[in-house]
N, CA, C and O of each residue as an XYZ file, in Angstrom:
1000
protein
N     108.340     70.720    183.833
C     107.733     71.395    184.822
C     109.040     71.926    185.749
O     110.091     71.315    185.947
N     108.668     73.177    186.227
C     109.743     73.797    186.871
C     109.965     73.191    188.228
O     109.023     72.663    188.819
N     111.259     73.248    188.786
C     111.561     72.584    189.998
C     110.943     73.410    191.170
O     110.639     74.596    191.047
N     110.778     72.677    192.336
C     110.291     73.393    193.513
C     111.016     74.632    193.839
O     112.243     74.681    193.744
N     110.294     75.652    194.226
C     110.917     76.969    194.686
C     110.415     77.320    196.085
O     109.422     76.792    196.586
N     111.188     78.268    196.696
C     110.787     78.670    197.985
C     110.910     80.226    198.059
O     111.793     80.821    197.442
N     110.000     80.852    198.830
C     110.063     82.222    198.973
C     109.679     82.587    200.556
O     108.803     81.954    201.145
N     110.306     83.499    201.083
C     109.955     83.858    202.443
C     108.651     84.605    202.433
O     108.467     85.422    201.531
N     107.697     84.400    203.375
C     106.445     84.982    203.427
C     106.427     86.085    204.576
O     105.805     87.140    204.452
N     107.139     85.758    205.664
C     106.987     86.643    206.799
C     108.118     86.292    207.779
O     108.533     85.134    207.807
N     108.637     87.236    208.585
C     109.598     87.078    209.539
C     109.114     87.698    210.870
O     108.858     88.901    210.918
N     108.992     86.950    211.880
C     108.545     87.426    213.168
C     109.724     87.150    214.161
O     110.756     86.543    213.874
N     109.395     87.709    215.412
C     110.454     87.625    216.439
C     110.605     86.067    216.833
O     111.706     85.659    217.205
N     109.611     85.288    216.759
C     109.446     83.933    217.178
C     109.710     82.885    216.069
O     110.060     81.745    216.375
N     109.543     83.268    214.782
C     109.649     82.354    213.805
C     109.565     82.966    212.388
O     109.191     84.129    212.236
N     109.900     82.205    211.395
C     109.748     82.574    210.046
C     108.738     81.676    209.370
O     108.538     80.541    209.804
N     108.059     82.179    208.258
C     107.336     81.453    207.413
C     107.626     81.643    206.008
O     107.793     82.760    205.520
N     107.692     80.465    205.294
C     107.952     80.314    203.961
C     106.924     79.635    203.087
O     106.117     78.844    203.576
N     106.940     79.926    201.832
C     106.008     79.310    200.953
C     106.781     78.474    200.023
O     107.745     79.015    199.481
N     106.520     77.234    199.745
C     107.160     76.320    198.875
C     106.131     75.921    197.702
O     105.037     75.410    197.941
N     106.559     76.184    196.527
C     105.815     75.728    195.329
C     106.293     74.398    194.925
O     107.437     74.307    194.477
N     105.565     73.380    195.029
C     105.778     72.056    194.583
C     105.055     71.597    193.436
O     104.047     70.902    193.565
N     105.553     71.977    192.208
C     104.908     71.711    190.997
C     103.458     72.218    190.831
O     102.620     71.569    190.204
N     103.224     73.284    191.358
C     101.938     73.920    191.425
C     101.209     73.877    192.640
O     100.315     74.702    192.827
N     101.503     72.946    193.559
C     100.940     72.711    194.928
C     101.767     73.542    195.905
O     102.976     73.340    196.024
N     101.120     74.477    196.605
C     101.754     75.308    197.644
C     101.613     74.781    199.069
O     100.555     74.337    199.515
N     102.836     74.866    199.799
C     102.564     74.510    201.227
C     103.462     75.439    201.901
O     104.405     76.009    201.354
N     103.081     75.571    203.239
C     103.685     76.600    204.126
C     104.599     75.978    205.099
O     104.204     74.981    205.703
N     105.857     76.485    205.338
C     106.877     75.886    206.148
C     107.156     77.102    207.180
O     107.559     78.225    206.876
N     106.845     76.610    208.484
C     107.214     77.460    209.804
C     108.696     76.973    210.282
O     108.960     75.794    210.520
N     109.503     77.909    210.376
C     110.864     77.643    210.995
C     110.911     78.287    212.344
O     110.604     79.469    212.501
N     111.323     77.451    213.382
C     111.160     78.146    214.845
C     111.848     77.181    215.824
O     112.023     75.985    215.593
N     112.216     77.821    216.932
C     112.730     77.056    218.136
C     111.757     77.340    219.215
O     111.938     76.904    220.352
N     110.627     78.131    218.862
C     109.786     78.695    219.978
C     108.668     77.698    220.373
O     107.900     77.303    219.496
N     108.535     77.256    221.707
C     107.637     76.390    222.118
C     106.313     76.815    221.956
O     105.521     75.916    221.674
N     105.836     78.020    222.067
C     104.456     78.517    221.673
C     104.066     78.283    220.353
O     102.930     77.924    220.046
N     105.127     78.510    219.436
C     104.814     78.352    217.992
C     104.608     76.958    217.608
O     103.732     76.645    216.801
N     105.484     76.008    218.228
C     105.361     74.637    218.042
C     103.933     74.073    218.481
O     103.270     73.325    217.763
N     103.556     74.497    219.684
C     102.240     74.085    220.253
C     101.153     74.539    219.265
O     100.249     73.779    218.916
N     101.271     75.805    218.824
C     100.170     76.272    217.920
C     100.125     75.486    216.726
O      99.026     75.165    216.273
N     101.239     75.118    216.133
C     101.194     74.361    214.891
C     100.619     72.902    215.117
O      99.894     72.363    214.281
N     100.965     72.349    216.214
C     100.294     71.039    216.450
C      98.846     71.184    216.724
O      98.074     70.353    216.245
N      98.403     72.163    217.451
C      96.975     72.421    217.572
C      96.224     72.548    216.266
O      95.176     71.930    216.078
N      96.770     73.365    215.351
C      96.215     73.711    214.131
C      96.100     72.367    213.303
O      95.084     72.138    212.646
N      97.135     71.506    213.347
C      97.099     70.129    212.566
C      96.055     69.175    213.068
O      95.310     68.520    212.339
N      96.071     69.157    214.456
C      94.995     68.227    214.969
C      93.565     68.795    214.661
O      92.646     68.048    214.325
N      93.431     70.042    214.780
C      92.162     70.653    214.538
C      91.590     70.326    212.998
O      90.448     69.951    212.732
N      92.610     70.549    212.116
C      92.317     70.490    210.703
C      92.196     69.082    210.272
O      91.773     68.870    209.136
N      92.533     68.035    211.085
C      92.551     66.730    210.633
C      91.442     65.918    211.407
O      91.298     64.707    211.238
N      90.728     66.611    212.201
C      89.723     65.899    213.129
C      88.669     65.144    212.249
O      88.153     64.114    212.682
N      88.340     65.653    211.002
C      87.469     65.026    210.229
C      87.996     64.188    209.018
O      87.307     63.885    208.044
N      89.364     63.841    209.214
C      90.068     63.270    208.061
C      89.546     61.778    207.703
O      89.206     61.121    208.687
N      89.446     61.225    206.599
C      88.851     59.913    206.405
C      89.878     58.854    206.891
O      89.528     57.678    206.993
N      91.059     59.226    207.172
C      92.109     58.389    207.678
C      92.849     58.737    208.916
O      92.740     59.895    209.319
N      93.634     57.844    209.621
C      94.311     58.310    210.720
C      95.498     59.360    210.364
O      95.887     59.458    209.200
N      95.987     60.042    211.274
C      97.020     61.074    211.018
C      98.256     60.365    210.493
O      98.707     59.360    211.043
N      98.787     60.916    209.415
C     100.095     60.619    208.749
C     101.078     61.656    208.745
O     100.820     62.674    208.104
N     102.028     61.575    209.281
C     103.067     62.742    209.537
C     104.336     62.446    208.858
O     105.035     61.501    209.224
N     104.654     63.198    207.905
C     106.063     63.227    207.285
C     107.108     63.592    208.241
O     106.892     64.552    208.982
N     108.214     62.953    208.323
C     109.231     63.308    209.524
C     110.510     63.118    208.812
O     110.734     62.244    207.975
N     111.432     64.143    209.284
C     112.947     64.096    208.851
C     113.528     64.673    210.016
O     112.910     65.381    210.811
N     114.951     64.296    210.117
C     115.756     64.680    211.114
C     117.125     65.054    210.534
O     117.747     64.258    209.832
N     117.596     66.302    210.843
C     118.877     66.637    210.431
C     119.819     66.901    211.426
O     119.482     67.513    212.439
N     121.201     66.428    211.215
C     122.212     66.668    212.058
C     123.434     67.105    211.415
O     123.611     66.852    210.224
N     124.407     67.823    212.185
C     125.613     68.224    211.437
C     126.668     67.382    211.593
O     127.026     67.252    212.764
N     127.386     66.660    210.631
C     128.556     65.780    210.709
C     129.549     66.721    211.217
O     129.688     67.841    210.727
N     130.346     66.210    212.345
C     131.463     66.984    212.805
C     132.580     67.246    211.842
O     133.380     68.171    211.983
N     132.593     66.395    210.868
C     133.549     66.570    209.822
C     133.295     67.777    208.922
O     134.109     68.241    208.124
N     132.015     68.243    209.161
C     131.734     69.531    208.441
C     132.734     70.664    208.784
O     132.956     71.518    207.925
N     133.285     70.718    209.859
C     134.090     71.672    210.311
C     135.602     71.223    209.948
O     136.099     70.196    210.410
N     136.242     72.054    209.120
C     137.646     71.948    208.919
C     138.377     72.611    210.036
O     139.394     72.099    210.502
N     137.901     73.709    210.470
C     138.376     74.313    211.716
C     137.221     74.576    212.754
O     136.066     74.642    212.335
N     137.488     74.725    214.067
C     136.415     75.055    214.834
C     135.528     76.219    214.509
O     136.027     77.271    214.112
N     134.176     76.071    214.667
C     133.526     77.315    214.326
C     133.823     78.497    215.174
O     134.024     78.307    216.373
N     133.871     79.653    214.699
C     134.168     80.825    215.641
C     133.097     81.142    216.572
O     131.928     81.252    216.202
N     133.477     81.291    217.771
C     132.442     81.624    218.825
C     131.300     80.676    218.955
O     131.459     79.458    219.028
N     130.122     81.284    218.984
C     128.791     80.465    219.024
C     128.459     79.938    217.766
O     129.155     80.246    216.798
N     127.463     79.162    217.637
C     126.954     78.682    216.430
C     126.182     79.653    215.609
O     125.887     79.383    214.445
N     125.837     80.798    216.189
C     125.011     81.698    215.485
C     125.521     82.185    214.150
O     126.707     82.475    213.998
N     124.633     82.274    213.187
C     124.915     82.928    211.976
C     124.981     84.353    212.033
O     124.750     84.917    213.103
N     125.321     85.115    210.825
C     125.154     86.397    210.800
C     123.825     86.996    211.128
O     122.855     86.259    210.949
N     123.620     88.147    211.557
C     122.294     88.791    211.809
C     121.293     88.510    210.724
O     121.583     88.790    209.561
N     120.176     87.994    211.018
C     119.206     87.727    210.089
C     118.603     89.000    209.458
O     118.596     90.035    210.123
N     118.098     88.976    208.211
C     117.406     89.933    207.645
C     116.037     90.308    208.348
O     115.421     89.485    209.025
N     115.591     91.639    208.138
C     114.303     91.849    208.710
C     114.305     91.863    210.187
O     115.297     92.164    210.851
N     113.074     91.502    210.713
C     112.974     91.439    212.289
C     112.902     90.137    212.726
O     112.288     89.996    213.783
N     113.390     89.066    212.177
C     113.316     87.825    212.795
C     114.388     87.753    213.908
O     115.592     87.879    213.689
N     113.873     87.552    215.040
C     114.775     87.447    216.238
C     115.470     88.731    216.418
O     116.684     88.744    216.216
N     114.861     89.829    216.776
C     115.509     91.068    216.783
C     116.498     90.994    218.030
O     117.479     91.738    218.058
N     116.260     90.173    218.972
C     117.190     89.970    220.158
C     117.897     88.574    219.833
O     117.370     87.700    219.145
N     119.124     88.485    220.404
C     119.727     87.271    220.311
C     118.938     86.042    220.919
O     118.137     86.204    221.840
N     119.175     84.936    220.417
C     118.539     83.711    220.959
C     118.820     83.539    222.310
O     119.952     83.860    222.671
N     117.934     83.043    223.253
C     118.350     82.907    224.590
C     119.242     81.638    224.831
O     119.051     80.529    224.332
N     120.272     82.011    225.706
C     121.175     81.046    226.031
C     122.021     80.616    224.935
O     121.947     81.238    223.875
N     122.890     79.542    225.059
C     123.717     78.874    224.014
C     123.086     77.745    223.497
O     122.168     77.123    224.032
N     123.708     77.476    222.264
C     123.035     76.351    221.588
C     123.286     75.124    222.547
O     124.368     74.964    223.112
N     122.259     74.304    222.687
C     122.455     73.288    223.727
C     123.017     71.998    223.486
O     123.091     71.155    224.380
N     123.467     71.782    222.176
C     124.177     70.511    221.779
C     125.626     70.625    222.445
O     126.010     71.690    222.928
N     126.350     69.557    222.445
C     127.694     69.589    222.863
C     128.442     70.354    222.092
O     128.047     70.515    220.937
N     129.542     70.931    222.467
C     130.512     71.733    221.603
C     131.142     70.812    220.484
O     131.310     69.603    220.644
N     131.462     71.478    219.378
C     132.217     70.629    218.366
C     133.485     70.200    218.793
O     134.060     70.845    219.670
N     134.037     69.140    218.266
C     135.327     68.555    218.564
C     136.429     69.353    218.097
O     136.220     70.282    217.318
N     137.566     69.075    218.499
C     138.789     69.797    217.811
C     138.918     69.576    216.446
O     138.495     68.504    216.012
N     139.458     70.443    215.619
C     139.482     70.264    214.252
C     140.349     69.019    213.902
O     141.326     68.756    214.603
N     140.036     68.297    212.903
C     140.700     67.211    212.406
C     140.163     65.882    212.991
O     140.574     64.809    212.549
N     139.235     65.949    213.996
C     138.719     64.641    214.659
C     137.655     64.115    213.627
O     137.268     64.758    212.651
N     137.289     63.006    213.937
C     136.051     62.326    213.145
C     135.150     61.850    214.135
O     135.464     60.950    214.914
N     133.946     62.465    214.141
C     132.808     61.931    215.013
C     131.668     61.630    214.071
O     131.482     62.285    213.045
N     130.893     60.597    214.458
C     129.662     60.502    213.686
C     128.450     60.336    214.666
O     127.315     60.290    214.191
N     128.634     60.253    215.905
C     127.571     60.033    216.802
C     126.945     61.494    217.307
O     126.950     61.775    218.505
N     126.449     62.329    216.382
C     125.926     63.618    216.639
C     124.488     63.493    216.674
O     123.825     62.760    215.941
N     123.981     64.381    217.723
C     122.449     64.443    218.021
C     121.809     65.253    216.989
O     122.479     65.945    216.223
N     120.424     65.186    216.939
C     119.737     65.999    215.942
C     119.817     67.456    216.363
O     119.807     67.892    217.514
N     119.903     68.175    215.144
C     119.878     69.730    215.281
C     118.369     70.190    214.906
O     117.827     71.125    215.495
N     117.815     69.539    213.997
C     116.482     70.047    213.340
C     115.531     68.790    213.259
O     115.970     67.704    212.882
N     114.424     68.944    213.566
C     113.269     68.007    213.262
C     112.271     68.606    212.443
O     111.679     69.623    212.804
N     112.037     67.997    211.291
C     110.971     68.602    210.390
C     109.723     67.646    210.470
O     109.839     66.428    210.610
N     108.534     68.295    210.370
C     107.300     67.531    210.340
C     106.404     68.092    209.326
O     106.495     69.292    209.064
N     105.406     67.229    208.627
C     104.629     67.780    207.775
C     103.319     66.957    207.694
O     103.326     65.731    207.581
N     102.244     67.674    207.756
C     100.799     67.178    207.604
C     100.116     68.041    206.656
O     100.004     69.250    206.863
N      99.639     67.439    205.582
C      98.897     68.200    204.399
C      99.737     69.353    204.072
O     100.915     69.121    203.805
N      99.302     70.595    204.051
C     100.088     71.649    203.479
C     100.748     72.489    204.518
O     101.055     73.659    204.291
N     100.964     71.908    205.634
C     101.577     72.618    206.812
C     102.855     71.865    207.271
O     102.730     70.737    207.748
N     104.017     72.409    207.154
C     105.208     71.808    207.618
C     105.743     72.687    208.740
O     105.318     73.829    208.912
N     106.702     72.121    209.516
C     107.377     72.856    210.591
C     108.832     72.356    210.660
O     109.049     71.148    210.568
N     109.763     73.170    210.808
C     111.137     72.905    211.010
C     111.476     73.443    212.357
O     111.514     74.649    212.605
N     111.735     72.434    213.272
C     111.934     72.777    214.722
C     113.496     72.863    214.986
O     114.150     71.842    214.774
N     114.102     73.936    215.405
C     115.459     74.139    215.557
C     115.758     73.693    216.971
O     115.841     74.547    217.854
N     115.925     72.416    217.240
C     116.020     71.865    218.561
C     116.989     72.441    219.454
O     116.711     72.762    220.610
N     118.233     72.588    218.881
C     119.343     73.278    219.685
C     119.143     74.716    220.269
O     119.923     75.191    221.095
N     118.109     75.341    219.815
C     117.740     76.698    220.246
C     116.365     76.735    221.063
O     115.866     77.786    221.467
N     115.871     75.605    221.238
C     114.649     75.575    222.157
C     115.075     75.509    223.539
O     115.798     74.601    223.949
N     114.614     76.517    224.316
C     114.821     76.396    225.713
C     114.125     75.088    226.288
O     114.693     74.429    227.160
N     113.016     74.764    225.835
C     112.406     73.560    226.245
C     111.339     73.367    225.117
O     110.840     74.263    224.435
N     111.083     72.014    225.051
C     110.021     71.625    223.928
C     108.716     71.386    224.773
O     108.740     70.875    225.893
N     107.643     71.780    224.172
C     106.367     71.709    224.926
C     105.905     70.323    224.945
O     106.201     69.555    224.029
N     105.172     69.955    225.977
C     104.608     68.665    226.228
C     103.741     68.059    225.107
O     103.640     66.864    224.831
N     103.099     69.167    224.479
C     102.282     68.767    223.262
C     103.193     68.178    222.233
O     102.720     67.259    221.563
N     104.501     68.579    221.981
C     105.184     67.905    220.904
C     105.542     66.388    221.449
O     105.524     65.419    220.689
N     105.849     66.297    222.761
C     106.268     64.963    223.200
C     105.008     63.971    223.030
O     105.177     62.803    222.681
N     103.840     64.467    223.275
C     102.637     63.694    223.184
C     102.297     63.389    221.608
O     101.855     62.309    221.216
N     102.561     64.459    220.813
C     102.323     64.249    219.375
C     103.118     63.223    218.795
O     102.651     62.469    217.941
N     104.454     63.133    219.259
C     105.377     62.299    218.600
C     105.169     60.914    219.078
O     105.600     59.994    218.383
N     104.520     60.652    220.253
C     104.407     59.244    220.660
C     103.009     58.869    220.676
O     102.637     57.990    221.454
N     102.159     59.473    219.861
C     100.685     59.023    219.814
C     100.637     57.716    219.089
O     101.016     57.722    217.917
N     100.237     56.629    219.605
C     100.181     55.351    218.880
C      99.300     55.305    217.745
O      99.505     54.481    216.853
N      98.288     56.154    217.693
C      97.352     56.131    216.609
C      97.967     56.927    215.203
O      97.352     56.881    214.137
N      99.090     57.560    215.343
C      99.704     58.309    214.324
C     100.684     57.457    213.547
O     101.389     56.664    214.171
N     100.784     57.565    212.194
C     101.724     57.009    211.414
C     102.798     58.007    211.052
O     102.544     59.030    210.416
N     103.995     57.685    211.471
C     105.205     58.601    211.193
C     106.038     57.942    210.116
O     106.467     56.799    210.273
N     106.280     58.675    208.986
C     106.897     58.259    207.826
C     107.986     59.071    207.284
O     107.833     60.278    207.098
N     109.170     58.411    207.000
C     110.277     59.220    206.430
C     110.906     58.316    205.291
O     110.249     57.468    204.688
N     112.188     58.570    205.066
C     112.794     57.886    204.034
C     114.454     57.775    204.578
O     115.004     58.668    205.223
N     114.994     56.706    204.236
C     116.308     56.377    204.689
C     116.615     56.921    206.110
O     117.606     57.577    206.429
N     115.493     56.493    206.980
C     115.534     57.018    208.357
C     116.017     56.194    209.550
O     115.568     56.356    210.685
N     116.932     55.324    209.238
C     117.261     54.157    210.224
C     117.921     54.883    211.539
O     117.897     54.307    212.627
N     118.479     56.109    211.390
C     119.111     56.766    212.564
C     118.372     57.726    213.252
O     118.802     58.151    214.325
N     117.136     58.198    212.706
C     116.467     59.331    213.095
C     115.904     59.269    214.457
O     115.880     60.289    215.145
N     115.460     58.173    214.885
C     114.919     58.014    216.321
C     116.074     58.130    217.215
O     115.983     58.842    218.215
N     117.248     57.438    216.920
C     118.353     57.656    217.779
C     118.864     58.968    217.844
O     119.369     59.341    218.903
N     118.810     59.733    216.860
C     119.391     61.103    216.846
C     118.414     62.026    217.716
O     118.857     62.944    218.406
N     117.197     61.750    217.642
C     116.190     62.551    218.449
C     116.455     62.180    219.997
O     116.428     63.040    220.878
N     116.707     60.858    220.237
C     116.875     60.620    221.655
C     118.274     61.178    222.194
O     118.445     61.425    223.388
N     119.197     61.344    221.282
C     120.530     61.852    221.730
C     120.453     63.534    221.912
O     121.293     64.204    222.514
N     119.394     63.985    221.328
C     119.339     65.535    221.423
C     119.209     66.074    222.771
O     118.973     65.336    223.728
N     119.342     67.221    222.871
C     119.376     67.774    224.283
C     118.093     67.734    224.949
O     118.043     67.869    226.172
N     116.938     67.543    224.180
C     115.716     67.346    224.798
C     115.276     65.853    224.866
O     114.177     65.585    225.352
N     116.008     64.977    224.444
C     115.922     63.521    224.570
C     114.474     63.102    224.161
O     113.718     62.524    224.942
N     114.133     63.445    222.837
C     112.741     63.280    222.359
C     112.712     61.760    221.894
O     113.640     61.167    221.344
N     111.467     61.248    222.221
C     110.981     59.962    221.690
C     110.066     60.148    220.651
O     109.402     61.178    220.535
N     109.995     59.065    219.785
C     109.082     59.071    218.633
C     108.475     57.877    218.412
O     109.237     56.924    218.576
N     107.203     57.560    218.051
C     106.559     56.359    217.722
C     107.455     55.584    216.582
O     108.502     56.058    216.138
N     106.934     54.410    216.199
C     107.572     53.727    215.104
C     107.723     54.509    213.962
O     106.733     54.962    213.386
N     108.951     54.733    213.543
C     109.060     55.434    212.220
C     109.148     54.381    210.953
O     109.957     53.456    210.883
N     108.191     54.697    210.004
C     108.190     53.854    208.750
C     109.006     54.366    207.788
O     109.013     55.587    207.633
N     109.762     53.602    207.046
C     110.579     53.915    205.840
C     109.834     53.757    204.604
O     109.638     52.608    204.208
N     109.395     54.731    203.941
C     108.571     54.613    202.746
C     109.179     53.651    201.640
O     108.470     53.066    200.821
N     110.507     53.548    201.691
C     111.105     52.708    200.672
C     110.605     51.253    200.772
O     110.597     50.559    199.755
N     110.200     50.776    201.928
C     109.834     49.446    202.139
C     108.394     49.102    201.631
O     108.003     47.937    201.565
N     107.586     50.233    201.256
C     106.254     50.137    200.980
C     105.861     50.622    199.586
O     104.672     50.767    199.304
N     106.777     50.860    198.760
C     106.482     51.224    197.396
C     107.118     50.480    196.383
O     108.267     50.102    196.610
N     106.561     50.186    195.257
C     107.027     49.378    194.173
C     107.100     50.189    192.920
O     106.411     51.204    192.824
N     107.902     49.802    191.940
C     107.957     50.387    190.668
C     106.879     49.846    189.734
O     106.080     49.007    190.150
N     106.837     50.287    188.534
C     105.698     49.919    187.578
C     105.792     48.406    187.239
O     104.854     47.835    186.683
N     106.874     47.801    187.563
C     106.943     46.256    187.226
C     106.687     45.497    188.488
O     106.790     44.270    188.484
N     106.336     46.203    189.644
C     106.007     45.554    190.877
C     107.137     45.214    191.554
O     107.074     44.279    192.353
N     108.217     45.832    191.375
C     109.486     45.473    192.041
C     109.764     46.526    193.281
O     109.585     47.735    193.140
N     110.213     45.942    194.490
C     110.380     46.802    195.596
C     111.301     47.947    195.258
O     112.182     47.787    194.413
N     111.133     49.109    195.891
C     112.041     50.257    195.628
C     112.871     50.458    196.816
O     113.398     51.547    197.043
N     113.014     49.368    197.636
C     113.748     49.348    198.960
C     115.152     50.179    198.896
O     115.514     50.999    199.740
N     115.833     49.817    197.779
C     117.276     50.204    197.393
C     117.313     51.519    196.756
O     118.395     52.064    196.536
N     116.172     52.073    196.440
C     116.047     53.268    195.553
C     116.253     54.759    196.226
O     115.911     54.974    197.389
N     116.759     55.622    195.509
C     116.908     56.948    196.112
C     115.667     57.621    196.224
O     114.685     57.180    195.628
N     115.594     58.788    197.023
C     114.440     59.612    197.054
C     114.080     60.135    195.749
O     112.888     60.120    195.439
N     114.944     60.598    194.937
C     114.665     61.127    193.653
C     113.985     59.985    192.787
O     112.985     60.296    192.139
N     114.450     58.716    192.734
C     113.894     57.744    192.056
C     112.402     57.333    192.451
O     111.533     57.022    191.636
N     112.257     57.380    193.770
C     111.059     57.096    194.315
C     109.990     58.165    193.828
O     108.929     57.811    193.314
N     110.322     59.443    194.014
C     109.459     60.572    193.588
C     108.997     60.493    192.202
O     107.827     60.695    191.876
N     110.021     60.168    191.327
C     109.765     60.135    189.976
C     108.768     58.996    189.675
O     107.744     59.214    189.028
N     109.092     57.744    190.170
C     108.305     56.632    189.954
C     106.876     56.707    190.371
O     105.950     56.340    189.647
N     106.729     57.233    191.655
C     105.420     57.158    192.369
C     104.636     58.462    192.191
O     103.410     58.442    192.296
N     105.327     59.646    191.913
C     104.602     60.742    191.752
C     104.663     61.491    190.391
O     103.896     62.398    190.071
N     105.687     60.988    189.620
C     105.749     61.510    188.258
C     106.691     62.734    188.153
O     106.962     63.165    187.032
N     107.189     63.298    189.227
C     107.960     64.442    189.101
C     109.421     64.100    189.063
O     109.892     63.266    189.836
N     110.158     64.749    188.153
C     111.693     64.557    187.997
C     112.614     65.596    188.704
O     112.317     66.780    188.865
N     113.760     65.005    189.103
C     114.620     66.028    189.511
C     114.533     66.445    191.206
O     115.276     67.269    191.741
N     113.609     65.786    191.793
C     113.463     66.116    193.273
C     114.250     65.154    194.057
O     113.883     64.014    194.340
N     115.495     65.775    194.426
C     116.392     64.815    195.193
C     116.919     65.566    196.474
O     116.849     66.784    196.640
N     117.435     64.689    197.317
C     118.106     65.226    198.510
C     119.729     65.337    198.258
O     120.512     64.395    198.142
N     119.984     66.567    198.214
C     121.432     66.980    197.856
C     122.375     66.654    198.829
O     122.344     67.312    199.868
N     123.278     65.697    198.695
C     124.109     65.225    199.859
C     124.993     66.460    200.590
O     125.293     66.476    201.784
N     125.319     67.431    199.655
C     125.971     68.626    200.284
C     125.110     69.414    201.132
O     125.598     70.084    202.042
N     123.876     69.389    200.911
C     122.867     70.279    201.795
C     122.660     69.311    203.061
O     122.652     69.774    204.202
N     122.494     67.939    202.796
C     122.290     67.088    203.949
C     123.482     67.053    204.955
O     123.341     66.767    206.144
N     124.611     67.356    204.396
C     125.770     67.373    205.345
C     126.290     68.631    205.543
O     127.494     68.807    205.732
N     125.427     69.580    205.514
C     125.717     71.082    205.834
C     125.642     71.308    207.257
O     125.414     70.394    208.050
N     125.844     72.598    207.619
C     125.756     72.970    209.041
C     124.350     73.167    209.509
O     123.807     74.223    209.187
N     123.626     72.220    210.290
C     122.354     72.387    210.639
C     122.173     73.007    211.902
O     121.045     73.190    212.361
N     123.305     73.371    212.548
C     123.332     74.044    213.940
C     123.367     75.457    213.820
O     123.371     76.124    214.855
N     123.395     76.064    212.612
C     123.425     77.508    212.536
C     122.069     78.044    213.005
O     121.103     77.282    213.018
N     121.960     79.236    213.364
C     120.735     79.787    213.780
C     119.847     80.188    212.623
O     118.635     79.979    212.664
N     120.426     80.748    211.618
C     119.706     81.072    210.371
C     119.939     80.118    209.274
O     120.889     80.226    208.498
N     118.956     79.078    209.215
C     118.995     78.177    208.061
C     118.781     78.934    206.654
O     117.986     79.867    206.545
N     119.471     78.506    205.710
C     119.320     79.251    204.467
C     118.156     78.462    203.633
O     117.635     77.399    203.971
N     117.913     79.118    202.637
C     116.687     78.633    201.675
C     116.977     77.318    201.311
O     116.078     76.478    201.357
N     118.263     76.977    200.907
C     118.411     75.568    200.310
C     118.096     74.572    201.553
O     117.325     73.628    201.380
N     118.604     74.766    202.593
C     118.343     73.898    203.700
C     116.773     73.795    204.130
O     116.258     72.713    204.410
N     116.170     74.848    204.150
C     114.670     74.819    204.454
C     113.946     74.100    203.313
O     113.112     73.227    203.553
N     114.269     74.472    202.069
C     113.596     73.812    201.027
C     113.837     72.316    200.969
O     112.888     71.600    200.650
N     115.009     71.776    201.245
C     115.237     70.478    201.172
C     114.703     69.686    202.397
O     114.303     68.533    202.236
N     114.689     70.243    203.546
C     114.096     69.632    204.664
C     112.643     69.597    204.600
O     112.076     68.562    204.951
N     111.970     70.596    204.195
C     110.531     70.652    204.004
C     110.042     69.608    202.939
O     109.092     68.859    203.165
N     110.793     69.603    201.691
C     110.370     68.624    200.721
C     110.514     67.237    201.134
O     109.673     66.398    200.808
N     111.638     66.922    201.905
C     111.787     65.559    202.597
C     110.421     65.153    203.325
O     109.867     64.084    203.068
N     109.949     66.003    204.181
C     108.808     65.690    205.008
C     107.515     65.690    204.202
O     106.672     64.799    204.305
N     107.417     66.666    203.450
C     106.118     66.829    202.637
C     105.875     65.558    201.561
O     104.780     65.005    201.456
N     106.873     65.238    200.899
C     106.857     64.049    200.088
C     106.582     62.866    200.873
O     105.710     62.097    200.468
N     107.258     62.599    202.023
C     106.932     61.506    202.688
C     105.528     61.459    203.236
O     104.894     60.403    203.214
N     105.047     62.524    203.705
C     103.517     62.540    204.042
C     102.672     62.072    202.981
O     101.797     61.219    203.128
N     102.978     62.695    201.834
C     101.925     62.382    200.517
C     102.119     60.940    200.189
O     101.114     60.255    199.997
N     103.313     60.405    200.105
C     103.483     58.927    199.795
C     102.883     58.093    200.884
O     102.277     57.048    200.649
N     103.080     58.613    202.147
C     102.404     57.754    203.338
C     100.856     57.623    203.183
O     100.292     56.554    203.419
N     100.241     58.648    202.813
C      98.905     58.752    202.550
C      98.723     57.933    201.380
O      98.023     56.931    201.526
N      99.234     58.172    200.217
C      99.014     57.353    198.977
C      99.168     55.860    199.096
O      98.406     55.093    198.508
N     100.206     55.433    199.896
C     100.352     54.002    200.342
C      99.636     53.388    201.258
O      99.818     52.202    201.533
N      98.608     54.247    201.915
C      97.843     53.874    203.074
C      98.718     53.119    204.073
O      98.467     51.935    204.299
N      99.767     53.763    204.705
C     100.661     53.106    205.552
C      99.978     52.769    206.920
O     100.437     51.885    207.643
N      98.920     53.463    207.240
C      98.230     53.112    208.414
C      97.580     51.626    208.529
O      97.282     51.034    209.566
N      97.458     51.237    207.348
C      97.077     49.773    207.272
C      98.161     48.746    207.093
O      97.855     47.560    206.974
N      99.422     49.150    207.068
C     100.482     48.371    206.816
C     100.756     47.504    208.086
O     101.690     46.703    208.096
């Protein structure tokens, strides 16, 4: 089977939309810092899940840029080159709201979240936190709903990174899918990689979280296809596995 692929569907002033093919299953990824787009995504998710046979299960991932990514200080602002098409025909408002990067050669690990990715069903959103003027109250309510199950993988730092972000986001209890899946011999997969879990539980080979992409620059204004694909697969797979494992009953 072919590996997951991504293609850009549309570029607007406030957001981008991409389509990901995951072994024949398609899902849509919205990339945005815009509060109105975030609110609309949440409304659509809640509306489409109102008759779901189970409580809401949200795949969650958080990305941040290790300061060791920079061998030299990044030139000027964090903004990447001008995007293709008409995505953000005007410069993004204000500066990137995270703290500035440290001097070259320093080592820092206590970095806030740059990106929050969420997925429910075939709808994913990648929220560029550093470029949000403000996050909508609907997002804060969505992330702290006690009836919702939030699931990720190797996510021990995620809640802290969100709290350190410029918007100081809180999130409900984050479940790590590794603690709730077993291999065909009944052995816990707590120490296994994302790739091993996907192959064992879903039967798909080669779906991995590339360390180079994970440690890339997530503070850039224009995320590349590799970043968008990996971030969305992380959240999408965690959502599917969370539903499969019936984590709301855990």
